[in-house]
N, C-alpha and C positions, 0 to 999 in steps of 0.2 A: 945640435938640437937645442932649441931655446925653450926653457920652461917659463910660462907666464900665467898670470892671473889677471882677470878684469873684473872689477867689482862695481855694481850699479845698485845703489840704495835709494834711488829717487822715488821709488814706488813702495806701496805697502809690502809687496813681495820683493825682497832683495834678490839679486841675481849674481851668481859667481860663475864666470866662464874661465876656462883655462885649458892649457895644453901642458901636460906634465909627462915627461918621458915618451912623447909621441902620441899620447892618448888624450882625446878631447873630453872635457867635463863641462856640464851645464847643470848647475844646481840652483833651484829656486828655494829661497828661505822665506817661509810665510811667518813674518815676524810682527805684523800688525803695529807698525811704527815703533818697535822695540829693537831696532837694529843694533844698538849699543850692547844689548844682551844676547843677541842671537847670531850676529854676523861673524864675529871673530871666532866663536866656538865652531861654527860651520866650516870656516877656513881651516881651523886646526884639525877638524875631523877629516877633511879632504887630504890634508898633508899626511896625517897618520895612515889613512887608507892606502895612499900611494907610496908610503915609505920615504917621503921626501921631506927634508928640513927646509924651513923658510929661507935659509941661506942659499939653497939650491934654486930658488926662483930668480930668474934672470931679469924679468921685467914685470912691472905692475901697471895696470891701467885703471883709472878711477873716473867714474862719472861724477862731476863736481856739483851737481845740484839741479834743481832745488831739493831740499831735504834736510832734516835736522842732523843726520849722522855725518854727511859730507860737508 
């Protein structure tokens, strides 16, 4: 089983998609262009809720832009 996260911060609402321990996650982060303040805590909350450490994420996908965060 592969744990992965995909992060898209190209819009005002950032999107975190993932599959952790076989469960799918789809989280919208309404950050109004403050991704640097809201996106990483949202990822941390997801990992805490699932009991997974960042070291247990096997793959990351990132949408590279446009946007000020990526």
